[in-house]
C-alpha positions in Angstrom: 0.0 0.0 0.0 1.5 3.4 -1.0 2.2 5.7 2.0 2.3 9.4 2.0 5.3 10.6 3.9 5.2 14.3 4.9 7.4 16.7 6.9 6.2 17.1 10.4 5.8 20.6 11.9 6.5 22.2 15.3 2.8 21.7 16.1 3.2 17.9 15.9 5.7 17.7 18.7 3.4 16.6 21.5 1.8 13.9 19.4 5.2 12.5 18.3 6.5 12.5 21.9 3.3 10.6 23.0 3.8 8.0 20.2 7.4 7.5 21.3 6.4 7.1 25.0 3.8 4.5 24.0 6.4 2.5 22.0 8.9 2.8 24.8 6.4 1.4 27.3 5.5 -1.4 24.9 9.1 -2.3 24.5 9.8 -2.2 28.3 6.8 -4.5 28.9 8.7 -7.0 26.7 12.0 -6.6 28.5 13.6 -4.3 25.8 15.1 -1.0 26.8 15.6 1.0 23.6 13.9 4.2 24.9 12.4 5.3 28.2 9.0 7.0 28.6 9.5 10.7 29.2 13.1 11.0 28.1 12.1 12.8 24.8 10.4 16.1 25.4 8.5 18.3 23.0 11.0 21.1 23.8 13.9 18.9 22.8 12.2 17.8 19.6 11.1 21.2 18.4 14.5 22.2 16.8 14.4 19.1 14.7 10.9 19.9 13.6 11.6 23.5 13.0 14.5 22.4 10.7 12.2 20.1 8.7 14.1 17.0 9.8 11.2 14.9 11.1 8.9 13.1 8.7 5.6 11.3 9.4 2.9 9.1 8.1 -0.7 9.8 9.1 -3.7 7.5 9.1 -7.2 8.8 9.7 -5.6 12.1 10.9 -3.3 10.4 13.5 0.5 10.2 13.3 1.2 6.4 13.0 4.9 6.4 12.0 7.9 8.8 12.0 11.5 9.0 10.9 14.0 11.8 11.4 16.9 12.3 9.0 19.7 14.6 10.3 22.7 15.8 8.3 25.0 15.4 11.3 25.0 13.8 14.8 28.3 14.6 16.4 27.4 13.5 19.9 26.5 10.0 18.8 28.7 9.7 15.8 31.7 11.9 16.8 33.2 13.8 13.8 31.8 12.4 10.6 34.5 11.7 8.0 32.0 11.7 5.1 28.6 13.4 4.6 25.9 11.1 5.7 22.2 11.0 6.7 21.7 10.1 10.4 18.4 8.3 11.1 16.5 8.7 14.4 13.0 8.4 15.6 12.2 5.4 13.3 9.0 4.3 14.9 5.6 2.8 14.0 2.5 2.9 16.2 1.9 -0.7 17.4 -1.8 -0.4 16.5 -0.8 0.2 12.9 2.2 -2.0 12.6 1.4 -3.7 9.3 4.2 -6.2 8.2 7.1 -4.5 6.6 6.0 -0.9 7.3 9.1 -0.1 9.4 11.4 -1.4 6.7 9.5 0.6 4.0 9.9 3.7 6.1 13.6 3.1 6.5 13.7 2.6 2.7 12.0 6.0 2.3 14.7 7.6 4.6 17.4 6.0 2.5 15.9 7.4 -0.7 15.6 10.8 1.0 19.3 10.7 1.9 20.2 9.7 -1.7 18.1 12.5 -3.2 19.9 15.2 -1.3 23.3 13.9 -2.5 24.6 11.8 0.5 25.6 8.2 0.0 25.8 6.9 3.6 23.0 6.3 6.1 23.9 6.0 9.8 21.9 5.0 12.8 22.3 3.5 16.3 20.7 0.9 18.5 21.0 0.1 22.2 23.9 -2.4 22.6 21.7 -4.9 24.4 18.8 -4.7 21.9 20.0 -7.7 19.9 16.7 -8.0 18.0 16.8 -4.5 16.6 20.5 -4.9 15.7 19.7 -8.0 13.8 16.8 -6.2 12.1 19.2 -3.5 10.9 21.8 -6.0 9.7 19.1 -7.8 7.7 18.2 -4.4 6.1 21.8 -4.1 4.9 23.5 -2.2 7.8 26.9 -2.9 9.1 27.9 -2.5 12.8 31.0 -0.3 12.8 31.6 0.7 16.4 30.2 0.8 19.9 29.6 3.9 22.0 29.7 4.3 25.8 27.8 7.2 27.2 28.8 8.9 30.5 25.2 9.8 31.2 23.5 7.2 33.4 20.1 7.7 31.6 21.6 6.7 28.2 22.4 3.1 27.3 25.6 2.0 25.5 24.9 1.9 21.8 26.0 0.2 18.6 26.6 2.4 15.6 25.6 1.1 12.2 25.9 2.4 8.7 24.9 1.5 5.1 26.6 2.8 2.0 24.1 3.5 -0.8 26.5 3.6 -3.8 25.2 0.2 -5.0 21.6 1.1 -4.3 21.0 3.7 -6.9 18.7 1.7 -9.1 16.5 0.2 -6.4 16.2 3.6 -4.6 15.3 5.5 -7.7 12.7 2.9 -8.7 10.7 3.3 -5.4 8.1 5.5 -7.1 5.5 4.6 -4.5 7.2 7.0 -2.0 6.6 10.7 -2.1 9.6 12.6 -0.9 9.9 15.8 1.1 13.5 16.9 1.6 15.3 18.9 4.4 18.3 18.7 7.1 21.0 19.6 10.7 21.1 18.9 14.6 22.9 17.0 17.5 22.6 14.9 20.8 25.2 14.0 23.8 28.9 12.7 24.2 31.2 9.8 25.3 33.8 7.0 24.4 33.7 4.6 21.4 35.5 1.4 20.4 35.8 -0.4 17.1 33.9 -3.6 16.5 35.6 -6.4 14.6 34.6 -6.4 10.9 
């Protein structure tokens, strides 16, 4: 089913935060700590929204899925050696989690990164969230390093990336997606170590 992906606005902040909190609670109920309810605030999210970096899917007027594409993320990724799109807030409302929707939205983000001229997509997952890490690997991402955060409310993370040079044909053929460009922001600091290839 074709999905219309649109750029979220500042006025969508509270609804997006509420969606993230619901998903965080759902994950915690299943023993998975990827996010914590209440850690993302509307105030923290608004700069991303004002910069046009957050995109959403609506169903019957409600936001049911989101993805943010940043042009830099120095606090999680340190200094980026090459231009890349950094993906955050990839989430789907559990009440509307049709099979493959998350993967299709990630594909939209990859196409969005490609369209603005970058050829690398980067993202992160909590180190102990082995299921999500496997999901990203199955989607073509490679684990490139780990990151330890000094903040006690942030979990250690695995950093993943995918190079899009070989994806030009498949990305350009995804005509089912409608694109809405945009881009910049940041996050928090720490210590990283390389994973074996």
